[in-house]
GUBAZA-675539 format. One record per residue (C-alpha): residue number from 1; residue in one letter; x, y negated, z. Coordinates in steps of 0.05 Angstrom, whole numbers, padded with zeros to 5 digits, always signed. Layout:
<senus>
   pos   code        x        y        z
   NUM      A        X        Y        Z
...
</senus>
This chain:
<senus>
   pos   code        x        y        z
     1      M   -00154   +00238   -00358
     2      E   -00123   +00296   -00388
     3      I   -00079   +00294   -00460
     4      P   -00054   +00354   -00496
     5      V   +00012   +00342   -00529
     6      S   +00015   +00357   -00600
     7      S   +00095   +00334   -00609
     8      K   +00148   +00322   -00560
     9      V   +00142   +00252   -00528
    10      Q   +00168   +00207   -00476
    11      I   +00112   +00201   -00418
    12      T   +00132   +00119   -00422
    13      E   +00118   +00124   -00496
    14      L   +00052   +00159   -00490
    15      L   +00027   +00108   -00438
    16      H   +00047   +00045   -00483
    17      N   +00012   +00075   -00541
    18      L   -00051   +00080   -00493
    19      G   -00044   +00013   -00473
    20      I   -00039   +00034   -00397
    21      P   +00012   +00006   -00352
    22      A   +00058   +00055   -00316
    23      E   +00053   +00015   -00253
    24      A   -00023   +00035   -00250
    25      V   -00024   +00116   -00254
    26      L   +00010   +00177   -00227
    27      L   +00029   +00222   -00279
    28      L   +00026   +00301   -00274
    29      L   +00056   +00352   -00330
    30      D   +00020   +00417   -00327
    31      G   -00007   +00402   -00255
    32      K   +00064   +00380   -00227
    33      L   +00081   +00305   -00205
    34      T   +00135   +00279   -00255
    35      P   +00170   +00210   -00272
    36      E   +00149   +00167   -00328
    37      T   +00216   +00173   -00362
    38      S   +00207   +00247   -00370
    39      F   +00190   +00277   -00439
    40      A   +00130   +00319   -00447
    41      Q   +00138   +00383   -00494
    42      K   +00091   +00404   -00548
    43      G   +00035   +00447   -00521
    44      Q   +00038   +00418   -00447
    45      V   -00020   +00381   -00418
    46      A   -00003   +00309   -00391
    47      Q   -00052   +00291   -00338
    48      I   -00061   +00212   -00324
    49      L   -00085   +00204   -00258
    50      F   -00116   +00137   -00236
    51      Y   -00097   +00124   -00166
    52      K   -00140   +00064   -00153
    53      H   -00186   +00030   -00208
    54      V   -00184   +00043   -00281
    55      P   -00153   -00013   -00318
    56      P   -00190   -00054   -00367
    57      L   -00180   -00033   -00441
    58      M   -00116   -00045   -00469
    59      N   -00083   -00047   -00532
    60      P   -00028   -00005   -00553
    61      Q   +00040   -00036   -00540
    62      E   +00107   -00031   -00555
    63      I   +00157   -00004   -00500
    64      S   +00186   -00063   -00460
    65      G   +00260   -00072   -00453
    66      H   +00257   -00046   -00384
    67      W   +00229   +00020   -00409
    68      K   +00280   +00022   -00471
    69      R   +00336   +00027   -00429
    70      A   +00300   +00076   -00372
    71      K   +00334   +00143   -00381
    72      H   +00312   +00204   -00355
    73      S   +00348   +00249   -00298
    74      A   +00338   +00318   -00290
    75      S   +00357   +00317   -00218
    76      C   +00348   +00268   -00161
    77      T   +00396   +00215   -00160
    78      Y   +00397   +00199   -00083
    79      G   +00454   +00175   -00058
    80      M   +00488   +00168   -00127
    81      H   +00472   +00088   -00116
    82      F   +00495   +00089   -00043
    83      P   +00567   +00118   -00036
    84      P   +00593   +00124   +00036
    85      K   +00628   +00063   +00067
    86      Q   +00698   +00045   +00045
    87      K   +00753   +00058   +00101
    88      S   +00780   -00004   +00129
    89      S   +00826   -00053   +00097
    90      T   +00885   -00031   +00145
    91      S   +00875   +00042   +00128
    92      I   +00870   +00028   +00054
    93      S   +00931   -00003   +00049
    94      R   +00966   +00046   +00093
    95      Q   +00940   +00100   +00047
    96      S   +00958   +00053   -00019
    97      S   +01033   +00045   +00007
    98      K   +01041   +00125   +00005
    99      T   +01011   +00135   -00065
   100      S   +01058   +00122   -00129
   101      P   +01040   +00060   -00168
   102      Q   +01018   +00104   -00228
   103      S   +00975   +00144   -00189
   104      K   +00895   +00115   -00180
   105      P   +00855   +00127   -00121
   106      N   +00798   +00185   -00124
   107      P   +00725   +00155   -00134
   108      L   +00689   +00152   -00075
   109      P   +00648   +00216   -00071
   110      A   +00571   +00213   -00072
   111      H   +00515   +00258   -00055
   112      K   +00487   +00299   -00108
   113      C   +00414   +00332   -00099
   114      K   +00402   +00379   -00149
   115      S   +00324   +00379   -00135
   116      S   +00278   +00359   -00193
   117      P   +00254   +00282   -00186
   118      V   +00176   +00270   -00176
   119      V   +00183   +00195   -00179
   120      Y   +00223   +00143   -00215
   121      L   +00235   +00076   -00179
   122      P   +00238   +00020   -00238
   123      Y   +00269   -00037   -00194
   124      A   +00320   +00009   -00164
   125      K   +00331   +00051   -00229
   126      E   +00323   +00117   -00182
   127      H   +00298   +00186   -00193
   128      L   +00277   +00212   -00130
   129      C   +00256   +00289   -00104
   130      K   +00197   +00298   -00061
   131      K   +00244   +00301   -00001
   132      H   +00288   +00244   -00007
   133      F   +00227   +00197   -00029
   134      S   +00185   +00215   +00033
   135      E   +00249   +00203   +00075
   136      L   +00264   +00137   +00038
   137      F   +00186   +00118   +00049
   138      E   +00190   +00136   +00115
   139      K   +00252   +00094   +00133
   140      R   +00215   +00034   +00101
   141      V   +00162   +00041   +00144
   142      K   +00202   +00047   +00200
   143      R   +00243   -00015   +00181
   144      T   +00177   -00054   +00172
   145      I   +00156   -00042   +00244
   146      R   +00220   -00063   +00272
   147      T   +00224   -00128   +00228
   148      Y   +00160   -00147   +00254
   149      S   +00158   -00121   +00321
   150      M   +00100   -00081   +00298
   151      L   +00094   -00029   +00354
   152      N   +00112   -00020   +00427
   153      K   +00126   +00049   +00467
   154      G   +00064   +00075   +00504
   155      E   +00016   +00028   +00462
   156      R   -00050   +00046   +00445
   157      I   -00059   +00033   +00378
   158      G   -00118   +00044   +00336
   159      I   -00114   +00059   +00259
   160      A   -00168   +00041   +00202
   161      L   -00175   +00104   +00173
   162      S   -00222   +00099   +00113
   163      G   -00203   +00165   +00081
   164      G   -00173   +00135   +00027
   165      K   -00097   +00141   -00002
   166      D   -00069   +00088   +00040
   167      S   -00102   +00099   +00103
   168      F   -00081   +00173   +00090
   169      A   -00006   +00156   +00075
   170      L   -00007   +00109   +00136
   171      L   -00036   +00158   +00188
   172      H   +00020   +00210   +00162
   173      A   +00069   +00160   +00167
   174      L   +00056   +00135   +00236
   175      I   +00056   +00207   +00258
   176      E   +00127   +00216   +00238
   177      V   +00140   +00146   +00275
   178      R   +00115   +00173   +00336
   179      K   +00170   +00230   +00338
   180      T   +00216   +00174   +00360
   181      L   +00172   +00120   +00388
   182      P   +00112   +00155   +00431
   183      F   +00050   +00116   +00425
   184      E   -00023   +00138   +00424
   185      L   -00063   +00131   +00361
   186      V   -00139   +00130   +00355
   187      A   -00166   +00128   +00279
   188      L   -00231   +00083   +00271
   189      T   -00277   +00094   +00212
   190      I   -00330   +00051   +00188
   191      D   -00386   +00076   +00140
   192      E   -00404   +00018   +00102
   193      G   -00468   +00059   +00071
   194      I   -00440   +00067   -00002
   195      P   -00471   +00128   -00033
   196      G   -00433   +00177   -00066
   197      Y   -00365   +00143   -00048
   198      R   -00361   +00129   +00027
   199      D   -00392   +00200   +00049
   200      K   -00336   +00236   +00013
   201      A   -00284   +00193   +00041
   202      I   -00309   +00201   +00115
   203      E   -00308   +00279   +00105
   204      N   -00232   +00273   +00081
   205      A   -00218   +00232   +00145
   206      A   -00245   +00274   +00193
   207      K   -00214   +00329   +00162
   208      R   -00150   +00295   +00167
   209      C   -00155   +00280   +00237
   210      R   -00173   +00352   +00261
   211      E   -00113   +00376   +00225
   212      M   -00065   +00323   +00261
   213      G   -00097   +00330   +00326
   214      V   -00122   +00255   +00326
   215      E   -00181   +00225   +00367
   216      Q   -00226   +00191   +00315
   217      H   -00289   +00147   +00318
   218      V   -00344   +00134   +00266
   219      F   -00385   +00069   +00265
   220      S   -00436   +00050   +00209
   221      F   -00458   -00018   +00185
   222      K   -00534   +00014   +00192
   223      D   -00526   +00026   +00268
   224      E   -00488   -00037   +00282
   225      F   -00519   -00085   +00232
   226      C   -00581   -00047   +00217
   227      T   -00561   -00052   +00141
   228      T   -00515   -00027   +00089
   229      I   -00472   -00049   +00031
   230      S   -00521   -00009   -00012
   231      E   -00584   -00051   +00017
   232      I   -00548   -00113   +00009
   233      G   -00539   -00101   -00063
   234      K   -00612   -00084   -00078
   235      K   -00631   -00151   -00044
   236      G   -00599   -00187   -00098
   237      H   -00539   -00213   -00062
   238      E   -00471   -00215   -00107
   239      N   -00398   -00203   -00088
   240      L   -00410   -00148   -00042
   241      C   -00338   -00139   -00030
   242      S   -00343   -00208   +00014
   243      Y   -00398   -00175   +00049
   244      C   -00361   -00112   +00060
   245      G   -00293   -00143   +00077
   246      V   -00320   -00193   +00130
   247      L   -00365   -00144   +00161
   248      R   -00317   -00084   +00164
   249      R   -00268   -00128   +00203
   250      K   -00313   -00152   +00247
   251      L   -00340   -00081   +00269
   252      L   -00269   -00061   +00273
   253      N   -00248   -00119   +00319
   254      S   -00306   -00106   +00366
   255      K   -00295   -00030   +00369
   256      A   -00226   -00035   +00379
   257      R   -00231   -00078   +00442
   258      E   -00286   -00024   +00466
   259      L   -00235   +00024   +00463
   260      S   -00180   -00015   +00496
   261      L   -00134   -00021   +00441
   262      S   -00079   -00066   +00437
   263      K   -00074   -00065   +00357
   264      I   -00104   -00037   +00295
   265      A   -00062   -00010   +00239
   266      I   -00088   -00023   +00170
   267      G   -00063   +00003   +00100
   268      H   -00046   -00057   +00063
   269      N   +00010   -00048   +00018
   270      L   +00056   -00093   -00018
   271      D   +00007   -00100   -00078
   272      D   -00051   -00120   -00034
   273      V   -00001   -00177   -00004
   274      A   +00014   -00201   -00073
   275      Q   -00058   -00195   -00089
   276      T   -00075   -00235   -00035
   277      A   -00022   -00290   -00049
   278      F   -00050   -00299   -00118
   279      L   -00125   -00299   -00094
   280      N   -00112   -00352   -00042
   281      L   -00085   -00402   -00092
   282      I   -00132   -00389   -00143
   283      R   -00192   -00403   -00091
   284      N   -00149   -00463   -00069
   285      E   -00151   -00433   +00006
   286      P   -00076   -00452   +00033
   287      L   -00094   -00445   +00105
   288      R   -00109   -00366   +00094
   289      F   -00037   -00364   +00089
   290      A   -00019   -00389   +00160
   291      R   -00061   -00324   +00188
   292      F   -00040   -00271   +00144
   293      N   +00019   -00240   +00191
   294      E   -00016   -00260   +00257
   295      P   -00077   -00299   +00282
   296      V   -00070   -00375   +00287
   297      L   -00111   -00373   +00353
   298      D   -00083   -00328   +00412
   299      S   -00149   -00296   +00444
   300      E   -00160   -00241   +00483
   301      K   -00219   -00221   +00445
   302      F   -00183   -00215   +00376
   303      V   -00147   -00150   +00362
   304      P   -00082   -00158   +00328
   305      R   -00073   -00123   +00254
   306      I   -00009   -00095   +00238
   307      R   +00008   -00073   +00168
   308      P   +00068   -00023   +00171
   309      L   +00057   -00008   +00088
   310      R   +00068   -00082   +00072
   311      D   +00135   -00073   +00039
   312      I   +00119   -00011   -00004
   313      R   +00086   -00016   -00071
   314      E   +00015   +00013   -00079
   315      K   +00039   +00063   -00132
   316      E   +00089   +00094   -00079
   317      V   +00039   +00092   -00024
   318      A   -00006   +00143   -00074
   319      I   +00055   +00180   -00094
   320      Y   +00072   +00192   -00012
   321      A   -00003   +00211   +00000
   322      L   -00014   +00263   -00064
   323      L   +00059   +00298   -00037
   324      N   +00028   +00299   +00033
   325      G   -00041   +00328   +00015
   326      H   -00086   +00279   -00008
   327      T   -00130   +00289   -00068
   328      Y   -00156   +00247   -00116
   329      N   -00223   +00248   -00146
   330      S   -00278   +00211   -00180
   331      G   -00304   +00183   -00115
   332      C   -00236   +00149   -00095
   333      C   -00250   +00079   -00123
   334      C   -00313   +00039   -00099
   335      P   -00359   +00029   -00152
   336      N   -00369   -00048   -00130
   337      A   -00301   -00064   -00137
   338      R   -00300   -00079   -00211
   339      N   -00344   -00141   -00200
   340      A   -00292   -00171   -00148
   341      L   -00241   -00228   -00167
   342      R   -00183   -00178   -00138
   343      W   -00196   -00127   -00192
   344      A   -00176   -00173   -00247
   345      V   -00115   -00200   -00204
   346      R   -00093   -00127   -00186
   347      H   -00089   -00103   -00265
   348      N   -00052   -00169   -00284
   349      L   -00002   -00159   -00225
   350      N   +00004   -00085   -00249
   351      S   +00018   -00113   -00324
   352      L   +00074   -00158   -00293
   353      E   +00104   -00103   -00251
   354      D   +00108   -00057   -00309
   355      A   +00148   -00104   -00357
   356      Y   +00183   -00137   -00303
   357      P   +00200   -00089   -00246
   358      G   +00203   -00127   -00176
   359      T   +00156   -00178   -00187
   360      K   +00113   -00157   -00134
   361      S   +00164   -00163   -00087
   362      K   +00181   -00228   -00112
   363      V   +00112   -00253   -00101
   364      A   +00100   -00229   -00031
   365      S   +00170   -00260   -00010
   366      S   +00141   -00323   -00035
   367      F   +00079   -00317   +00005
   368      N   +00116   -00306   +00072
   369      T   +00151   -00370   +00061
   370      L   +00089   -00403   +00047
   371      Q   +00063   -00374   +00105
   372      K   +00114   -00403   +00154
   373      I   +00107   -00472   +00122
   374      V   +00033   -00472   +00126
   375      R   +00029   -00442   +00197
   376      S   +00084   -00490   +00224
   377      S   +00040   -00551   +00189
   378      T   -00026   -00526   +00232
   379      K   +00007   -00508   +00299
   380      D   -00011   -00563   +00334
   381      S   -00076   -00581   +00287
   382      G   -00121   -00546   +00333
   383      A   -00144   -00498   +00275
   384      G   -00186   -00441   +00300
   385      A   -00190   -00452   +00367
   386      N   -00268   -00443   +00373
   387      C   -00315   -00384   +00390
   388      C   -00378   -00355   +00352
   389      R   -00441   -00385   +00388
   390      E   -00473   -00324   +00367
   391      C   -00421   -00262   +00384
   392      G   -00365   -00299   +00423
   393      D   -00311   -00276   +00372
   394      P   -00258   -00318   +00352
   395      S   -00274   -00366   +00294
   396      S   -00248   -00429   +00257
   397      T   -00324   -00456   +00254
   398      K   -00378   -00459   +00306
   399      L   -00411   -00396   +00270
   400      C   -00363   -00338   +00246
   401      M   -00366   -00309   +00183
   402      G   -00400   -00248   +00197
   403      C   -00456   -00273   +00238
   404      K   -00464   -00324   +00182
   405      M   -00477   -00272   +00134
   406      L   -00518   -00228   +00177
   407      G   -00561   -00289   +00186
   408      E   -00571   -00305   +00116
   409      L   -00592   -00226   +00107
</senus>
């Protein structure tokens, strides 16, 4: 969406006048990524880039308290809120004894980056340039990997590479991680059979793997299940996202076993975690909390999934992908997604995050707490201790959901 600017206006005000949450979009002025706190001048063209799905129509609204207080910075503020460590109390007391009572200690020096910011982080009140934002992003990925013990040196790791922004950002970040923690990386791309959407994404994924020298394998629903998501829709089946998700996970797991992969890295971000928490509550499926971080059943037939982006907002993932060469176009969003409950949850969470920065992180933290509680309560219950009678995959019932869906088709 391109909007010619007729008079000087702050991007935040422009978005609120259109009823669009800043959390749902990326902003470009004259083709350059810019923070929402910046001002558009008369004659400029503001490009509003929907990195996921276009939100439902919203009414124009007044700027919230947070955005009223948010002030633009013409330069990167990296380091301004993170001063160097203070000296020990002993050295400070010695120094103070040599200082006259009238003299005041010099303020702690802070790093000052003169580069123009490309992103504003509302929850931290930080404006960051491309270099420092990328460093922060990669640092968070490494911290998440350490916190959850996701990777070990020398492992053969698979990455679910769809060709979208999340998997592209994950691929790029893992390449950076490999510089200090060597491991083998293999890309798995699934073609669900969605014309006009998946074909373009597969091209992007293949191109990126060639550029980065990553081994890639492409598998399709048509070859493995003798059907596609498009064909399932034509038969009158609703909730195509459920079919797509279940069958894609089933195929990823089986192919990861065939390729001798120890784990599968997926591009789930902080938004996905928060949305999943809400969906589990709405659908009254508390047991799903137990198996989010790790499977309830320890089976050799189940390849564990890891989520290195789980602590990072989707918008920041989108920015990192854009800054590292990912392109957005009209085919970036699945045409079936608008019919899913997750679509509505996503946009409500974006509105909450826009008004109350940090909401998604708090929801995800609550999810983690509930996950531990539910998991401990089901530890000795034998939940999930079955194998599917059709395919032999781990299942909480005699027939796994994938085989059940295929049987209904």
